[in-house]
C-alpha positions in Angstrom: -29.8 -23.0 -2.8 -30.4 -19.5 -2.3 -28.6 -16.6 -3.7 -28.8 -13.1 -2.4 -27.8 -10.2 -4.6 -25.6 -7.6 -3.1 -27.0 -4.4 -2.2 -26.4 -1.5 -4.6 -23.9 0.3 -2.1 -21.8 -2.7 -1.7 -21.6 -3.6 -5.3 -20.5 0.1 -5.9 -18.0 0.1 -3.1 -16.6 -3.3 -4.4 -16.4 -2.0 -8.0 -14.5 1.2 -6.9 -12.3 -0.7 -4.7 -11.3 -3.2 -7.5 -10.8 -0.3 -9.8 -8.3 1.2 -7.2 -6.8 -2.4 -6.6 -5.9 -2.7 -10.3 -4.5 0.6 -10.4 -2.4 0.1 -7.4 -1.2 -3.3 -9.0 0.0 -1.6 -12.1 1.5 1.2 -10.4 3.2 -1.0 -7.8 4.8 -3.4 -10.5 6.1 -0.5 -12.8 7.3 1.2 -9.7 9.3 -1.5 -8.3 10.8 -2.2 -11.8 12.2 1.3 -12.1 13.1 1.7 -8.4 15.1 -1.6 -8.3 17.1 -0.4 -11.2 18.1 2.9 -9.5 18.0 1.9 -5.5 21.8 0.8 -5.6 22.8 4.4 -4.7 20.8 7.5 -3.9 20.3 9.9 -6.6 17.7 12.4 -7.5 15.6 9.7 -9.4 15.9 7.1 -6.7 14.6 9.8 -4.1 11.8 11.0 -6.7 10.6 7.4 -6.8 10.8 6.7 -3.0 8.9 9.9 -2.5 6.6 9.2 -5.2 5.3 5.8 -3.6 4.1 7.1 -0.4 2.3 10.1 -2.5 0.6 7.6 -4.5 -0.6 5.9 -1.3 -2.2 9.3 -0.3 -4.1 9.5 -3.7 -5.2 6.0 -3.3 -6.4 6.7 0.2 -8.1 9.9 -0.9 -10.1 7.8 -3.7 -10.7 4.9 -1.2 -12.2 7.7 1.2 -14.5 9.4 -1.5 -15.6 5.9 -2.8 -16.2 3.6 0.1 -17.5 5.5 3.1 -20.2 3.1 4.0 -17.6 0.1 4.2 -14.9 1.8 6.1 -14.2 3.8 9.1 -12.7 7.2 7.6 -10.6 7.8 10.5 -8.2 5.2 9.6 -7.8 6.4 6.0 -7.1 10.0 7.2 -4.4 8.5 9.5 -3.0 6.8 6.4 -3.0 10.0 4.4 -1.3 11.8 7.3 1.3 9.1 7.6 2.1 8.9 4.0 2.3 12.7 3.5 4.7 12.9 6.6 6.7 9.7 5.2 7.0 11.6 1.6 8.6 14.5 3.4 10.6 12.5 5.9 12.3 10.4 2.9 13.0 13.4 1.0 14.8 14.8 4.3 16.4 11.3 5.0 17.9 11.3 1.6 20.5 14.1 2.6 21.6 11.7 5.4 22.0 8.4 3.5 20.5 5.1 2.9 20.0 4.0 6.6 17.8 7.0 7.1 15.6 6.3 4.2 15.2 2.6 5.3 14.4 3.7 8.6 11.7 5.9 7.5 10.7 3.6 4.7 10.3 0.8 7.4 8.3 2.9 9.9 5.9 4.0 7.1 5.6 0.5 6.0 4.6 -0.7 9.6 2.0 1.8 10.3 0.6 1.8 6.8 0.4 -2.1 7.0 -1.3 -1.8 10.2 -4.0 0.5 8.7 -4.4 -1.7 5.9 -4.9 -4.6 8.0 -7.5 -2.8 10.3 -9.5 -1.4 7.3 -9.5 -4.7 5.5 -10.9 -6.7 8.3 -14.5 -5.4 8.6 -14.4 -5.4 4.6 -14.1 -9.1 4.5 -18.0 -9.4 3.5 -17.1 -7.5 0.2 -14.7 -10.2 -0.9 -10.9 -10.1 -1.8 -9.9 -8.7 1.3 -8.0 -11.7 2.9 -5.0 -10.9 0.6 -5.4 -7.2 2.0 -5.1 -8.6 5.6 -2.1 -10.7 4.7 -0.7 -8.0 2.9 -0.9 -5.7 5.9 0.5 -8.2 8.2 3.4 -8.8 5.7 4.0 -5.1 5.6 4.2 -4.8 9.2 6.9 -7.5 9.1 8.9 -6.1 6.2 9.0 -2.5 7.8 10.7 -4.0 10.8 13.2 -5.9 8.5 13.9 -2.6 6.7 14.6 -0.9 10.1 16.9 -3.5 11.0 18.4 -3.6 7.7 19.3 0.0 8.1 21.9 -1.0 10.7 23.7 -3.7 8.3 27.2 -3.1 7.1 26.0 -2.3 3.7 22.6 -1.2 3.7 20.6 -1.0 0.2 17.4 0.2 -1.0 16.8 -2.6 -3.2 15.0 -4.7 -0.6 12.7 -1.7 -0.1 11.9 -1.5 -3.9 11.1 -5.0 -4.1 8.8 -4.6 -1.3 6.2 -3.6 -3.9 6.1 -6.3 -6.0 4.2 -8.8 -3.1 1.8 -5.7 -2.3 1.1 -5.5 -6.2 0.4 -9.3 -6.5 -2.0 -9.1 -3.1 -3.8 -6.0 -4.9 -4.4 -8.1 -8.0 -5.6 -10.9 -6.1 -8.3 -8.6 -4.3 -9.2 -7.0 -7.4 -9.9 -10.2 -9.1 -11.7 -11.6 -6.0 -13.9 -8.4 -6.0 -15.1 -9.1 -9.4 -18.5 -11.0 -8.0 -19.4 -8.3 -5.3 -18.7 -5.6 -7.9 -21.1 -7.6 -10.3 -23.6 -7.5 -7.6 -23.6 -11.4 -7.1 
């Protein structure tokens, strides 16, 4: 049996992604708990939380961009940054129109961000832990469609959108754990 050590660049990228994924897991879980308790109606805290989530995604994409240039095509991360910034602005504006408008913006963002996550994760498969990111991206696309459809329901609610963060958090945790081997250079 032959084992090969990962190159220092791969180990460094995997370590940085692992750290990022653990942070994203913790943020998403805390955010989902708080957002679910306030998502029954639009109030300043709910709007702040829903604007904060895509802004956190911007920060995560910037960190990803800085730490994994060799493992990722940066154009997709720039797309994610732009879309997430526009989403934060759009959610703030949509809040004045009500829950259906917020769900449509959130759903469109989930679709685009999910596609970006899926496309970024495919070439990163060699790092490990990326199958959960591929699944998460695909599920995000489907969830986004359901949020847009849910906006037309008789009594639309933001609670499902708040709960959307939980599966993503679990996928980030799985990816972080799976990246451990590559981060250690094995």
